[in-house]
C-alpha positions as a Markdown table, in Angstrom:
| # | Residue | x | y | z |
|---|---|---|---|---|
| 1 | Unk | 85.3 | 94.6 | 114.0 |
| 2 | Unk | 81.6 | 93.8 | 113.9 |
| 3 | Unk | 78.8 | 95.4 | 111.9 |
| 4 | Unk | 79.7 | 98.6 | 110.0 |
| 5 | Unk | 78.1 | 102.0 | 110.7 |
| 6 | Unk | 76.1 | 102.2 | 107.5 |
| 7 | Unk | 74.7 | 98.7 | 108.2 |
| 8 | Unk | 73.2 | 99.7 | 111.6 |
| 9 | Unk | 69.6 | 100.2 | 110.3 |
| 10 | Unk | 69.7 | 96.7 | 108.7 |
| 11 | Unk | 71.1 | 95.1 | 111.9 |
| 12 | Unk | 68.5 | 96.8 | 114.1 |
| 13 | Unk | 65.6 | 95.7 | 111.8 |
| 14 | Unk | 66.9 | 92.2 | 111.6 |
| 15 | Unk | 67.2 | 92.1 | 115.4 |
| 16 | Unk | 63.6 | 93.2 | 115.8 |
| 17 | Unk | 62.4 | 90.5 | 113.4 |
| 18 | Unk | 64.3 | 87.8 | 115.3 |
| 19 | Unk | 62.8 | 89.0 | 118.6 |
| 20 | Unk | 59.3 | 88.9 | 117.2 |
| 21 | Unk | 59.9 | 85.4 | 115.9 |
| 22 | Unk | 60.9 | 84.2 | 119.3 |
| 23 | Unk | 57.8 | 85.4 | 121.1 |
| 24 | Unk | 55.3 | 85.0 | 118.3 |
| 25 | Unk | 52.6 | 82.3 | 118.3 |
| 26 | Unk | 52.7 | 80.9 | 114.8 |
| 27 | Unk | 48.9 | 80.7 | 114.8 |
| 28 | Unk | 48.6 | 84.4 | 115.4 |
| 29 | Unk | 47.9 | 85.8 | 112.0 |
| 30 | Unk | 48.4 | 89.5 | 113.1 |
| 31 | Unk | 52.0 | 88.7 | 114.3 |
| 32 | Unk | 52.6 | 86.6 | 111.2 |
| 33 | Unk | 51.6 | 89.5 | 108.9 |
| 34 | Unk | 53.7 | 92.0 | 110.9 |
| 35 | Unk | 56.8 | 89.8 | 110.5 |
| 36 | Unk | 56.1 | 89.4 | 106.8 |
| 37 | Unk | 55.8 | 93.1 | 106.5 |
| 38 | Unk | 59.1 | 93.7 | 108.4 |
| 39 | Unk | 60.9 | 91.1 | 106.2 |
| 40 | Unk | 59.8 | 92.9 | 103.1 |
| 41 | Unk | 61.0 | 96.2 | 104.6 |
| 42 | Unk | 64.3 | 94.6 | 105.4 |
| 43 | Unk | 64.7 | 93.3 | 101.9 |
| 44 | Unk | 64.1 | 96.8 | 100.5 |
| 45 | Unk | 66.4 | 98.4 | 103.0 |
| 46 | Unk | 69.2 | 96.0 | 102.1 |
| 47 | Unk | 68.7 | 96.8 | 98.4 |
| 48 | Unk | 68.8 | 100.5 | 99.1 |
| 49 | Unk | 71.8 | 100.5 | 101.4 |
| 50 | Unk | 74.0 | 97.9 | 99.7 |
| 51 | Unk | 73.0 | 99.2 | 96.3 |
| 52 | Unk | 74.1 | 102.8 | 97.0 |
| 53 | Unk | 77.4 | 102.4 | 98.9 |
| 54 | Unk | 80.0 | 105.1 | 98.6 |
| 55 | Unk | 83.7 | 104.4 | 98.2 |
| 56 | Unk | 84.4 | 104.7 | 101.9 |
| 57 | Unk | 81.7 | 102.1 | 102.6 |
| 58 | Unk | 83.5 | 99.7 | 100.3 |
| 59 | Unk | 86.8 | 100.4 | 102.0 |
| 60 | Unk | 85.3 | 99.4 | 105.3 |
| 61 | Unk | 84.0 | 96.2 | 103.9 |
| 62 | Unk | 87.4 | 95.4 | 102.3 |
| 63 | Unk | 89.0 | 95.8 | 105.7 |
| 64 | Unk | 86.4 | 93.8 | 107.6 |
| 65 | Unk | 88.0 | 91.5 | 110.1 |
| 66 | Unk | 85.8 | 88.5 | 109.0 |
| 67 | Unk | 86.4 | 89.0 | 105.3 |
| 68 | Unk | 87.7 | 85.8 | 103.7 |
| 69 | Unk | 91.5 | 85.6 | 103.2 |
| 70 | Unk | 93.7 | 83.8 | 100.7 |
| 71 | Unk | 93.8 | 80.7 | 102.9 |
| 72 | Unk | 90.0 | 80.6 | 103.0 |
| 73 | Unk | 89.8 | 80.7 | 99.2 |
| 74 | Unk | 92.5 | 78.1 | 98.8 |
| 75 | Unk | 90.6 | 75.8 | 101.0 |
| 76 | Unk | 87.3 | 76.2 | 99.1 |
| 77 | Unk | 88.5 | 76.6 | 95.5 |
| 78 | Unk | 91.4 | 74.2 | 95.2 |
| 79 | Unk | 92.2 | 70.6 | 96.0 |
| 80 | Unk | 95.5 | 68.9 | 97.0 |
| 81 | Unk | 97.1 | 72.2 | 98.1 |
| 82 | Unk | 100.7 | 71.8 | 99.3 |
| 83 | Unk | 102.2 | 74.9 | 100.8 |
| 84 | Unk | 105.8 | 75.8 | 100.0 |
| 85 | Unk | 108.0 | 77.9 | 102.4 |
| 86 | Unk | 111.0 | 80.1 | 102.2 |
| 87 | Unk | 112.8 | 82.2 | 99.6 |
| 88 | Unk | 116.1 | 80.2 | 99.7 |
| 89 | Unk | 117.8 | 83.5 | 100.6 |
| 90 | Unk | 116.7 | 84.7 | 104.0 |
| 91 | Unk | 113.6 | 83.1 | 105.5 |
| 92 | Unk | 109.9 | 82.3 | 105.3 |
| 93 | Unk | 107.6 | 85.3 | 105.3 |
| 94 | Unk | 104.2 | 84.3 | 106.6 |
| 95 | Unk | 102.6 | 87.4 | 105.1 |
| 96 | Unk | 102.6 | 85.5 | 101.8 |
| 97 | Unk | 101.5 | 82.0 | 101.4 |
| 98 | Unk | 101.8 | 79.9 | 98.2 |
| 99 | Unk | 102.2 | 76.4 | 96.9 |
| 100 | Unk | 100.9 | 74.0 | 94.3 |
| 101 | Unk | 97.3 | 72.7 | 94.0 |
| 102 | Unk | 94.7 | 71.5 | 91.6 |
| 103 | Unk | 91.9 | 73.7 | 90.1 |
| 104 | Unk | 89.2 | 71.5 | 88.5 |
| 105 | Unk | 91.8 | 68.8 | 88.3 |
| 106 | Unk | 94.4 | 71.0 | 86.6 |
| 107 | Unk | 97.8 | 71.7 | 88.4 |
| 108 | Unk | 98.2 | 75.3 | 89.3 |
| 109 | Unk | 100.4 | 77.5 | 91.5 |
| 110 | Unk | 98.6 | 79.6 | 94.0 |
| 111 | Unk | 100.1 | 82.6 | 95.7 |
| 112 | Unk | 98.6 | 85.3 | 97.9 |
| 113 | Unk | 98.9 | 87.8 | 100.7 |
| 114 | Unk | 97.8 | 86.4 | 104.0 |
| 115 | Unk | 96.5 | 88.5 | 106.9 |
| 116 | Unk | 95.5 | 87.1 | 110.3 |
| 117 | Unk | 92.1 | 86.3 | 111.7 |
| 118 | Unk | 93.0 | 87.6 | 115.2 |
| 119 | Unk | 95.6 | 89.7 | 116.9 |
| 120 | Unk | 98.0 | 86.8 | 117.5 |
| 121 | Unk | 97.9 | 85.6 | 113.9 |
| 122 | Unk | 98.1 | 89.2 | 112.6 |
| 123 | Unk | 101.3 | 89.7 | 114.5 |
| 124 | Unk | 102.7 | 86.4 | 113.1 |
| 125 | Unk | 101.7 | 87.4 | 109.5 |
| 126 | Unk | 102.7 | 91.1 | 110.0 |
| 127 | Unk | 99.1 | 92.1 | 109.2 |
| 128 | Unk | 99.5 | 90.9 | 105.6 |
| 129 | Unk | 102.3 | 93.3 | 104.8 |
| 130 | Unk | 105.2 | 91.3 | 103.3 |
| 131 | Unk | 108.9 | 91.7 | 103.8 |
| 132 | Unk | 111.3 | 91.3 | 100.8 |
| 133 | Unk | 111.6 | 87.6 | 101.4 |
| 134 | Unk | 107.8 | 87.2 | 101.0 |
| 135 | Unk | 108.0 | 88.6 | 97.4 |
| 136 | Unk | 111.1 | 86.5 | 96.7 |
| 137 | Unk | 109.3 | 83.4 | 97.9 |
| 138 | Unk | 106.4 | 84.4 | 95.5 |
| 139 | Unk | 108.9 | 84.8 | 92.6 |
| 140 | Unk | 110.6 | 81.5 | 93.4 |
| 141 | Unk | 107.2 | 79.8 | 93.2 |
| 142 | Unk | 106.3 | 81.6 | 89.9 |
| 143 | Unk | 109.6 | 80.5 | 88.3 |
| 144 | Unk | 108.9 | 77.0 | 89.5 |
| 145 | Unk | 105.4 | 77.2 | 87.9 |
| 146 | Unk | 107.0 | 78.4 | 84.6 |
| 147 | Unk | 109.4 | 75.4 | 84.7 |
| 148 | Unk | 106.6 | 72.9 | 85.1 |
| 149 | Unk | 104.1 | 74.9 | 82.9 |
| 150 | Unk | 101.6 | 75.5 | 85.6 |
| 151 | Unk | 99.2 | 78.5 | 85.5 |
| 152 | Unk | 99.7 | 81.0 | 88.3 |
| 153 | Unk | 96.8 | 82.4 | 90.4 |
| 154 | Unk | 97.4 | 85.3 | 92.7 |
| 155 | Unk | 95.2 | 86.6 | 95.5 |
| 156 | Unk | 95.9 | 90.2 | 96.4 |
| 157 | Unk | 95.0 | 91.5 | 99.9 |
| 158 | Unk | 97.5 | 93.9 | 101.6 |
| 159 | Unk | 97.7 | 97.4 | 102.8 |
| 160 | Unk | 101.1 | 97.5 | 101.2 |
| 161 | Unk | 104.6 | 96.1 | 101.5 |
| 162 | Unk | 106.1 | 96.5 | 105.0 |
| 163 | Unk | 107.8 | 99.9 | 105.2 |
| 164 | Unk | 110.1 | 99.2 | 108.2 |
| 165 | Unk | 113.8 | 99.6 | 108.4 |
| 166 | Unk | 114.6 | 95.9 | 108.3 |
| 167 | Unk | 112.6 | 95.5 | 105.1 |
| 168 | Unk | 114.4 | 98.4 | 103.4 |
| 169 | Unk | 117.8 | 97.0 | 104.5 |
| 170 | Unk | 116.9 | 93.7 | 102.9 |
| 171 | Unk | 115.9 | 95.3 | 99.6 |
| 172 | Unk | 112.1 | 95.8 | 99.7 |
| 173 | Unk | 112.0 | 98.0 | 96.5 |
| 174 | Unk | 114.3 | 95.7 | 94.6 |
| 175 | Unk | 112.2 | 92.7 | 95.5 |
| 176 | Unk | 109.0 | 94.3 | 94.2 |
| 177 | Unk | 110.7 | 95.6 | 91.1 |
| 178 | Unk | 112.2 | 92.2 | 90.4 |
| 179 | Unk | 108.7 | 90.6 | 90.7 |
| 180 | Unk | 107.3 | 93.1 | 88.2 |
| 181 | Unk | 110.2 | 92.6 | 85.8 |
| 182 | Unk | 110.1 | 88.8 | 85.9 |
| 183 | Unk | 106.3 | 88.4 | 85.9 |
| 184 | Unk | 106.1 | 90.5 | 82.7 |
| 185 | Unk | 107.9 | 87.8 | 80.7 |
| 186 | Unk | 106.7 | 84.5 | 82.3 |
| 187 | Unk | 105.5 | 82.0 | 79.7 |
| 188 | Unk | 102.5 | 80.7 | 81.7 |
| 189 | Unk | 99.1 | 82.3 | 82.3 |
| 190 | Unk | 98.9 | 84.7 | 85.3 |
| 191 | Unk | 95.5 | 85.6 | 86.9 |
| 192 | Unk | 95.4 | 88.1 | 89.7 |
| 193 | Unk | 92.3 | 88.7 | 91.9 |
| 194 | Unk | 92.1 | 91.6 | 94.4 |
| 195 | Unk | 90.1 | 90.1 | 97.3 |
| 196 | Unk | 90.4 | 92.8 | 99.9 |
| 197 | Unk | 92.8 | 95.8 | 100.0 |
| 198 | Unk | 95.2 | 96.2 | 97.1 |
| 199 | Unk | 97.7 | 98.7 | 98.4 |
| 200 | Unk | 100.6 | 100.3 | 96.5 |
| 201 | Unk | 103.6 | 98.3 | 95.2 |
| 202 | Unk | 103.0 | 95.6 | 97.8 |
| 203 | Unk | 99.8 | 94.7 | 95.8 |
| 204 | Unk | 101.3 | 95.4 | 92.4 |
| 205 | Unk | 104.1 | 92.8 | 93.0 |
| 206 | Unk | 101.4 | 90.1 | 92.6 |
| 207 | Unk | 99.3 | 91.8 | 90.0 |
| 208 | Unk | 101.3 | 91.7 | 86.8 |
| 209 | Unk | 98.7 | 89.3 | 85.3 |
| 210 | Unk | 97.2 | 88.5 | 82.0 |
| 211 | Unk | 93.9 | 89.0 | 83.6 |
| 212 | Unk | 93.2 | 91.2 | 86.7 |
| 213 | Unk | 89.9 | 90.9 | 88.6 |
| 214 | Unk | 88.5 | 92.6 | 91.7 |
| 215 | Unk | 85.8 | 91.6 | 94.1 |
| 216 | Unk | 83.0 | 94.1 | 94.1 |
| 217 | Unk | 83.9 | 95.6 | 97.5 |
| 218 | Unk | 87.7 | 95.4 | 97.1 |
| 219 | Unk | 90.0 | 98.4 | 96.7 |
| 220 | Unk | 93.1 | 98.9 | 94.6 |
| 221 | Unk | 95.2 | 102.0 | 94.9 |
| 222 | Unk | 98.7 | 103.6 | 95.1 |
| 223 | Unk | 98.1 | 104.7 | 98.7 |
| 224 | Unk | 95.5 | 104.3 | 101.5 |
| 225 | Unk | 92.8 | 106.9 | 101.8 |
| 226 | Unk | 94.3 | 107.9 | 105.2 |
| 227 | Unk | 97.7 | 108.4 | 103.6 |
| 228 | Unk | 96.3 | 110.4 | 100.7 |
| 229 | Unk | 94.3 | 112.6 | 103.1 |
| 230 | Unk | 97.4 | 113.2 | 105.2 |
| 231 | Unk | 99.3 | 114.4 | 102.1 |
| 232 | Unk | 96.5 | 116.4 | 100.5 |
| 233 | Unk | 94.8 | 118.0 | 103.6 |
| 234 | Unk | 97.3 | 117.2 | 106.3 |
| 235 | Unk | 94.5 | 115.4 | 108.1 |
| 236 | Unk | 94.0 | 111.6 | 108.0 |
| 237 | Unk | 90.4 | 112.2 | 109.3 |
| 238 | Unk | 89.6 | 113.3 | 105.7 |
| 239 | Unk | 90.0 | 109.7 | 104.5 |
| 240 | Unk | 86.4 | 109.4 | 103.4 |
| 241 | Unk | 86.7 | 112.4 | 101.1 |
| 242 | Unk | 90.0 | 111.0 | 99.8 |
| 243 | Unk | 88.5 | 107.6 | 99.1 |
| 244 | Unk | 85.8 | 109.3 | 96.9 |
| 245 | Unk | 88.3 | 111.3 | 94.9 |
| 246 | Unk | 90.9 | 108.6 | 94.5 |
| 247 | Unk | 88.7 | 106.3 | 92.4 |
| 248 | Unk | 89.9 | 103.1 | 94.1 |
| 249 | Unk | 86.8 | 100.8 | 93.8 |
| 250 | Unk | 86.3 | 98.0 | 91.4 |
| 251 | Unk | 83.5 | 100.0 | 89.7 |
| 252 | Unk | 86.0 | 102.9 | 89.1 |
| 253 | Unk | 88.9 | 100.7 | 87.9 |
| 254 | Unk | 86.7 | 98.7 | 85.6 |
| 255 | Unk | 85.6 | 102.0 | 84.0 |
| 256 | Unk | 89.2 | 103.1 | 83.6 |
| 257 | Unk | 90.1 | 99.7 | 82.0 |
| 258 | Unk | 92.7 | 99.0 | 84.8 |
| 259 | Unk | 91.0 | 95.6 | 85.6 |
| 260 | Unk | 89.5 | 93.0 | 83.3 |
| 261 | Unk | 86.4 | 92.4 | 85.3 |
| 262 | Unk | 84.5 | 92.8 | 88.6 |
| 263 | Unk | 83.4 | 89.7 | 90.5 |
| 264 | Unk | 80.1 | 90.2 | 92.2 |
| 265 | Unk | 79.9 | 89.8 | 96.0 |
| 266 | Unk | 77.3 | 88.4 | 98.3 |
| 267 | Unk | 75.0 | 91.1 | 99.5 |
| 268 | Unk | 76.7 | 92.9 | 102.3 |
| 269 | Unk | 80.2 | 91.5 | 101.6 |
| 270 | Unk | 82.0 | 88.3 | 101.0 |
| 271 | Unk | 82.1 | 87.5 | 104.7 |
| 272 | Unk | 78.3 | 87.1 | 104.8 |
| 273 | Unk | 78.5 | 83.8 | 102.9 |
| 274 | Unk | 81.8 | 82.4 | 101.8 |
| 275 | Unk | 80.3 | 79.4 | 100.0 |
| 276 | Unk | 78.2 | 81.6 | 97.7 |
| 277 | Unk | 81.2 | 83.9 | 97.2 |
| 278 | Unk | 83.4 | 81.1 | 96.2 |
| 279 | Unk | 81.0 | 80.0 | 93.5 |
| 280 | Unk | 81.2 | 83.5 | 91.9 |
| 281 | Unk | 85.0 | 83.4 | 91.9 |
| 282 | Unk | 85.1 | 79.9 | 90.7 |
| 283 | Unk | 83.1 | 80.7 | 87.6 |
| 284 | Unk | 85.2 | 83.7 | 86.6 |
| 285 | Unk | 88.5 | 81.9 | 87.4 |
| 286 | Unk | 87.5 | 78.9 | 85.3 |
| 287 | Unk | 86.5 | 81.1 | 82.3 |
| 288 | Unk | 89.6 | 83.1 | 82.5 |
| 289 | Unk | 91.9 | 80.1 | 82.7 |
| 290 | Unk | 90.3 | 78.4 | 79.8 |
| 291 | Unk | 90.7 | 81.4 | 77.6 |
| 292 | Unk | 94.4 | 82.0 | 78.5 |
| 293 | Unk | 95.3 | 78.3 | 78.0 |
| 294 | Unk | 94.4 | 78.8 | 74.4 |
| 295 | Unk | 97.3 | 81.2 | 73.9 |
| 296 | Unk | 100.9 | 80.2 | 73.1 |
| 297 | Unk | 103.8 | 81.3 | 75.3 |
| 298 | Unk | 104.6 | 84.2 | 73.0 |
| 299 | Unk | 101.0 | 85.3 | 72.9 |
| 300 | Unk | 100.8 | 85.3 | 76.7 |
| 301 | Unk | 103.8 | 87.5 | 77.0 |
| 302 | Unk | 102.6 | 89.8 | 74.2 |
| 303 | Unk | 99.1 | 90.1 | 75.7 |
| 304 | Unk | 100.5 | 91.0 | 79.1 |
| 305 | Unk | 102.8 | 93.6 | 77.7 |
| 306 | Unk | 100.0 | 95.2 | 75.6 |
| 307 | Unk | 97.7 | 95.2 | 78.6 |
| 308 | Unk | 100.0 | 97.2 | 80.8 |
| 309 | Unk | 101.0 | 99.5 | 77.9 |
| 310 | Unk | 97.4 | 100.3 | 77.4 |
| 311 | Unk | 96.9 | 101.0 | 81.1 |
| 312 | Unk | 99.9 | 103.4 | 80.9 |
| 313 | Unk | 98.6 | 105.1 | 77.8 |
| 314 | Unk | 95.1 | 105.5 | 79.4 |
| 315 | Unk | 96.6 | 107.0 | 82.6 |
| 316 | Unk | 98.7 | 109.4 | 80.7 |
| 317 | Unk | 95.8 | 110.6 | 78.5 |
| 318 | Unk | 93.6 | 111.0 | 81.6 |
| 319 | Unk | 96.3 | 113.2 | 83.2 |
| 320 | Unk | 96.4 | 115.3 | 80.1 |
| 321 | Unk | 92.7 | 115.8 | 80.1 |
| 322 | Unk | 92.8 | 117.0 | 83.7 |
| 323 | Unk | 95.4 | 119.6 | 82.8 |
């Protein structure tokens, strides 16, 4: 997946500028002025296009093949990461990675969905769609974090839990429900960040946090736009319309008080400059962790319960208003 459709005017103008730079004599004032004019035009075009993206545009960015994954953020945000494997019941699910690390010198447990960078890795990691053993591995690491009083940081990036026959036979729904139940009462801080797609219960199983954040171009929803379109209009091609009506962007969910904050992205998406993107996440993560570490174990549990109770109340009131 390369440049997206709505980015084509930007790509074409940037290409024209690069071509001019290659053939231009730097002493030729006319060419210099032309390039300067085009660069100003490019800057204005980027502001116009990236500043007025629709929900479907953000869905496309969230799915971009070059978008940074959990492993990328672990590499750039944390030190001394040691990955842990297996759920001690069935096996090791590569669609979820997790382990212990240090964040600004403090021990933490890091867990996240992991999709592949190419076809081969995507097949190994099941395209970031976990089986039950993936969620059980995550819960094992969370309980370990609670035992050693380490904060938990989760990165959410999945289309959803794997819906195949084998996953159902091994207890997919129970594994997700168990994570929600156990996470609700953990005595350590939990911070969840949606970095790409946050799909259905597969995303929720790592999202029962004291604080939930989303990257600016991430999505978080109960079903994919294609799935919703298939149900509502019997036509998956209506996904763009579904994305607009579902209110699945960070901007929408911040307005609905579902998330605690939106993390700005590099212009055009996190994949454009991971180093700059990491700096944005690092700042929010540090502030969030510092505030949560001031709370006692009882206060952390109470805050988490009240947070999700309020989300439920808001959703119920919103449905009543629609009726």
